C-alpha positions as CSV (number, residue, x, y, z in Angstrom):
1,M,53.0,-59.5,68.1
2,R,49.4,-58.4,67.6
3,S,48.0,-59.0,64.0
4,L,45.9,-56.8,62.4
5,V,42.7,-58.4,61.1
6,L,40.9,-57.7,57.8
7,L,37.2,-58.1,57.9
8,T,34.3,-57.9,55.4
9,L,31.0,-57.9,57.0
10,C,28.0,-58.5,54.5
11,G,24.9,-56.1,55.1
12,T,22.3,-58.1,53.3
13,L,22.6,-60.5,56.0
14,C,22.8,-58.1,58.8
15,G,19.4,-59.0,60.3
16,T,19.9,-62.9,60.1
17,G,22.6,-62.9,62.7
18,G,24.8,-64.8,60.4
19,L,27.2,-64.5,57.9
20,S,26.4,-68.0,56.1
21,G,26.9,-67.5,52.2
22,C,29.0,-64.4,52.5
23,S,32.4,-63.7,51.1
24,T,33.9,-63.5,54.9
25,F,37.6,-63.5,55.6
26,F,39.9,-62.5,58.0
27,T,43.5,-62.1,57.0
28,A,46.8,-60.9,58.8
29,K,48.0,-57.7,57.4
30,S,50.3,-56.0,59.9
31,D,51.4,-55.9,63.4
32,K,51.0,-51.9,63.4
33,T,47.9,-50.1,65.3
34,P,46.1,-48.3,62.7
35,S,46.9,-44.4,62.7
36,N,43.4,-43.5,62.6
37,P,40.8,-44.7,65.1
38,V,38.2,-47.2,64.4
39,P,35.1,-45.1,63.1
40,P,32.4,-45.4,65.6
41,I,29.6,-46.8,62.8
42,I,29.9,-49.3,60.0
43,P,30.8,-47.9,56.6
44,P,28.1,-47.8,53.8
45,I,27.2,-51.2,52.1
46,N,29.1,-51.6,48.7
47,P,26.3,-52.0,46.1
48,A,28.6,-53.8,43.8
49,S,29.2,-56.4,46.5
50,G,26.4,-56.3,48.8
51,C,29.0,-56.2,51.5
52,H,30.3,-53.4,54.1
53,T,33.6,-51.6,53.3
54,E,36.7,-53.5,54.2
55,L,37.5,-52.7,57.7
56,A,41.2,-53.1,59.2
57,Y,41.1,-53.7,63.0
58,N,42.9,-55.4,65.7
59,A,40.8,-58.1,67.1
60,F,39.6,-58.5,70.7
61,I,41.2,-61.8,72.0
62,S,40.4,-63.1,75.1
63,E,40.4,-66.3,77.3
64,W,38.0,-67.9,79.2
65,R,37.5,-71.1,81.6
66,V,34.1,-72.8,81.7
67,A,32.5,-75.8,83.1
68,S,30.6,-78.4,80.9
69,G,27.3,-77.0,79.6
70,E,28.4,-73.4,81.0
71,T,27.3,-70.2,79.1
72,I,29.3,-66.8,79.0
73,V,27.5,-63.9,78.6
74,L,29.4,-60.9,76.7
75,P,29.0,-57.6,79.3
76,L,27.9,-55.2,76.7
77,P,26.2,-52.1,78.0
78,A,23.1,-50.8,76.7
79,G,23.3,-47.4,74.7
80,W,26.5,-48.2,72.5
81,S,27.3,-49.3,69.1
82,Y,27.9,-53.2,68.3
83,E,28.5,-54.5,65.0
84,F,30.8,-57.4,65.2
85,A,31.5,-61.0,64.1
86,I,32.9,-63.5,67.0
87,D,34.5,-67.0,66.9
88,W,34.1,-68.4,69.9
89,G,36.8,-70.9,70.2
90,D,35.4,-74.1,70.4
91,N,35.0,-75.4,66.7
92,D,31.2,-75.5,67.2
93,A,29.4,-75.9,63.7
94,N,27.4,-72.8,64.2
95,T,31.1,-70.7,65.0
96,E,32.6,-71.9,62.2
97,A,30.8,-69.3,60.0
98,Y,31.7,-66.4,62.6
99,P,28.3,-65.4,63.5
100,Y,27.6,-61.7,63.0
101,Y,26.1,-59.5,65.9
102,S,24.4,-56.3,65.9
103,S,22.5,-53.9,68.4
104,K,19.8,-53.9,65.9
105,S,19.6,-57.7,64.9
106,H,20.6,-58.9,68.4
107,P,19.1,-56.5,70.9
108,G,19.3,-58.7,73.6
109,R,22.3,-60.6,75.5
110,V,24.9,-62.1,73.1
111,Q,26.0,-65.5,74.9
112,H,27.4,-69.0,74.1
113,T,27.0,-72.1,75.8
114,Y,30.1,-74.7,75.6
115,A,29.4,-78.3,75.6
116,A,32.7,-79.4,77.0
117,A,34.4,-77.9,80.2
118,G,38.1,-75.9,79.2
119,T,39.6,-73.0,78.4
120,Y,38.7,-71.4,75.2
121,V,40.2,-68.4,73.3
122,V,37.2,-65.9,72.1
123,S,38.2,-63.5,69.2
124,I,35.9,-60.7,68.2
125,Y,36.4,-58.5,65.0
126,G,34.4,-55.1,64.4
127,V,33.0,-52.5,66.3
128,V,32.5,-52.8,70.0
129,E,32.2,-49.8,71.7
130,G,31.4,-50.5,75.3
131,W,32.2,-53.3,78.1
132,S,31.2,-53.6,81.5
133,F,31.2,-56.5,84.2
134,Q,30.1,-53.9,86.5
135,E,26.7,-53.6,84.7
136,I,26.5,-57.1,83.4
137,P,28.5,-59.5,85.9
138,D,27.7,-62.7,84.8
139,S,30.6,-64.2,83.3
140,A,33.3,-62.1,85.1
141,M,34.8,-65.1,87.1
142,N,35.2,-67.1,83.7
143,L,38.0,-64.5,82.3
144,L,41.3,-65.4,82.6
145,A,43.2,-63.0,80.1
146,V,42.8,-60.6,77.7
147,H,45.6,-61.4,75.0
148,D,44.7,-58.1,73.2
149,L,42.3,-55.3,73.9
150,G,42.0,-54.9,70.3
151,D,41.1,-51.8,68.4
152,L,37.2,-51.9,68.3
153,G,36.3,-48.4,68.7
154,W,36.2,-48.7,72.4
155,Q,34.4,-45.6,74.1
156,Y,33.0,-46.8,77.4
157,L,35.0,-49.1,79.8
158,R,33.2,-48.2,83.0
159,G,33.6,-51.0,85.2
160,A,34.9,-52.9,82.2
161,F,36.9,-55.6,84.3
162,Y,35.3,-55.5,87.5
163,N,35.4,-58.3,89.9
164,A,37.3,-60.3,87.1
165,K,39.2,-61.9,90.1
166,N,40.8,-64.4,88.0
167,L,41.7,-62.2,85.4
168,Q,45.7,-62.1,85.5
169,T,46.8,-60.4,81.7
170,L,45.9,-57.8,79.8
171,K,47.6,-56.6,76.9
172,G,47.2,-54.1,73.9
173,G,44.2,-51.8,73.2
174,N,43.7,-48.5,71.4
175,T,42.1,-46.6,74.1
176,S,42.3,-43.2,72.8
177,Q,38.4,-42.6,72.5
178,V,37.4,-44.0,75.9
179,S,36.0,-41.2,78.1
180,D,35.0,-43.4,81.2
181,M,37.3,-45.9,82.9
182,S,35.9,-45.4,86.5
183,N,36.1,-48.9,88.4
184,M,37.7,-50.5,85.2
185,F,39.7,-52.7,87.0
186,A,37.9,-52.6,90.7
187,G,38.1,-56.1,92.4
188,A,40.2,-57.3,89.5
189,T,43.5,-58.1,92.0
190,L,45.4,-60.2,90.1
191,V,45.9,-58.2,86.7
192,Q,48.9,-56.1,86.0
193,P,48.0,-54.8,82.9
194,D,50.4,-53.7,80.0
195,L,49.7,-50.0,79.6
196,S,52.5,-49.4,77.4
197,H,50.5,-48.5,74.4
198,W,47.3,-46.9,76.1
199,S,46.2,-43.3,75.5
200,F,44.2,-41.3,78.0
201,A,43.3,-38.5,75.7
202,S,39.5,-38.8,75.9
203,A,39.6,-39.8,79.5
204,T,37.3,-37.6,81.8
205,D,36.8,-40.5,84.8
206,L,39.4,-42.6,86.3
207,S,38.0,-42.8,89.8
208,G,38.0,-46.1,91.5
209,M,40.2,-47.3,88.3
210,F,42.4,-49.8,90.5
211,K,40.4,-49.8,93.6
212,D,41.7,-52.5,96.2
213,S,44.3,-53.6,93.7
214,T,48.1,-53.4,94.2
215,L,49.8,-52.7,91.1
216,A,53.5,-53.6,90.7
217,T,55.6,-50.4,91.1
218,V,56.6,-50.7,87.4
219,V,53.1,-50.9,86.2
220,Y,52.0,-47.9,88.3
221,D,54.8,-46.0,87.1
222,L,53.9,-46.4,83.7
223,L,50.4,-45.7,84.2
224,L,51.4,-42.2,85.6
225,Q,53.7,-41.9,82.3
226,R,51.2,-42.8,80.1
227,I,48.2,-40.3,81.7
228,V,50.9,-37.7,81.9
229,A,51.9,-38.1,78.2
230,T,48.3,-38.3,76.7
231,T,46.0,-36.1,78.5
232,K,46.0,-32.2,79.6
233,Q,43.0,-32.8,81.6
234,H,42.5,-30.9,84.8
235,N,41.1,-31.7,88.4
236,L,40.3,-35.5,87.6
237,T,40.7,-38.2,90.3
238,L,42.9,-41.3,89.8
239,D,42.5,-44.3,92.4
240,A,45.6,-46.5,92.1
241,G,44.4,-48.6,95.3
242,N,47.4,-50.1,97.2
243,S,49.9,-49.3,94.5
244,R,53.2,-47.5,95.2
245,H,55.3,-45.6,92.8
246,S,59.1,-45.3,92.6
247,P,61.0,-41.8,93.0
248,Q,60.6,-41.5,89.1
249,G,57.1,-42.2,89.2
250,A,56.6,-39.4,91.8
251,L,57.9,-36.9,89.2
252,E,55.1,-38.1,86.9
253,K,52.5,-37.9,89.6
254,Q,53.4,-34.4,90.7
255,K,52.8,-33.2,87.2
256,L,49.3,-34.4,87.8
257,L,48.9,-33.0,90.9
258,T,49.8,-29.6,89.4
259,L,46.9,-30.0,87.1
260,G,44.8,-30.3,89.8
261,W,44.6,-34.0,90.1
262,T,43.4,-36.2,93.1
263,I,45.4,-39.5,93.3
264,H,44.8,-42.1,95.9
265,D,47.7,-44.5,96.2
266,Q,50.1,-45.6,99.1
267,G,52.8,-43.1,98.0
268,A,56.5,-44.1,97.2
269,T,58.1,-47.4,97.6
270,A,60.1,-47.8,100.8
271,L,64.0,-47.1,100.3
272,R,65.8,-50.3,101.1
273,M,69.3,-50.1,102.8
274,R,71.6,-52.9,103.9
275,M,74.5,-52.6,106.3
276,V,78.1,-53.2,104.9
277,G,80.4,-53.6,107.6
278,D,79.4,-50.6,109.6
279,K,78.3,-48.5,106.9
280,L,74.9,-48.2,104.9
281,D,74.9,-49.3,101.3
């Protein structure tokens, strides 16, 4: 179950890179995704409290494996909005206050060094419009799982998990505003993402999305179903790698072909027949 997290960001300290002294709190509110998309910018500061308007989001929760002294770098491509607080998951003194980052106060790379080797859960709260290991590949191999892609105002996921070869799980996420999903999972050959709540309403580029990957038939069927259910775009290209669809998936695929789509896959799953006596079953 995904928890909806309430975040208060204090505007008076936006330029300091920290939330020390602010009344920052994170409280579970609901397990339902907000009906309205996350606004692309942080709301105005409340003059009475000195803090931004309270924002209810699903957090982006991911799991990373690191060696002792290793640094992970968040793949935040240039040109997008970032206003977020982060818990790096290691109980470090510097993370207990949930350090606050923005594209203005931290124009460089957002990164963190872990003192001890291990597996850490990283939680991000706020606005993150873009994510791309294709553009910033430093820590792609460290990512093991995305427990919730979150509702952070995503708009750009081109090469988001490019060559994340150890990524196996990806769930959740509000993708209704994402336009570019090209090469999103290219080279991430282990992942079988849960796409059951995904929207492709704004998607204009799905080329190379699952290049070199093999989705389970049920996952590929669901991908086709969600695309058909959430977009009426014409003449796009979908790359499903080595995936195969079921006969039901073929019906969804045909709807996209009718809209002029080009779809790269390995076709339908092979029919399996076995002999019962001298009859086919």
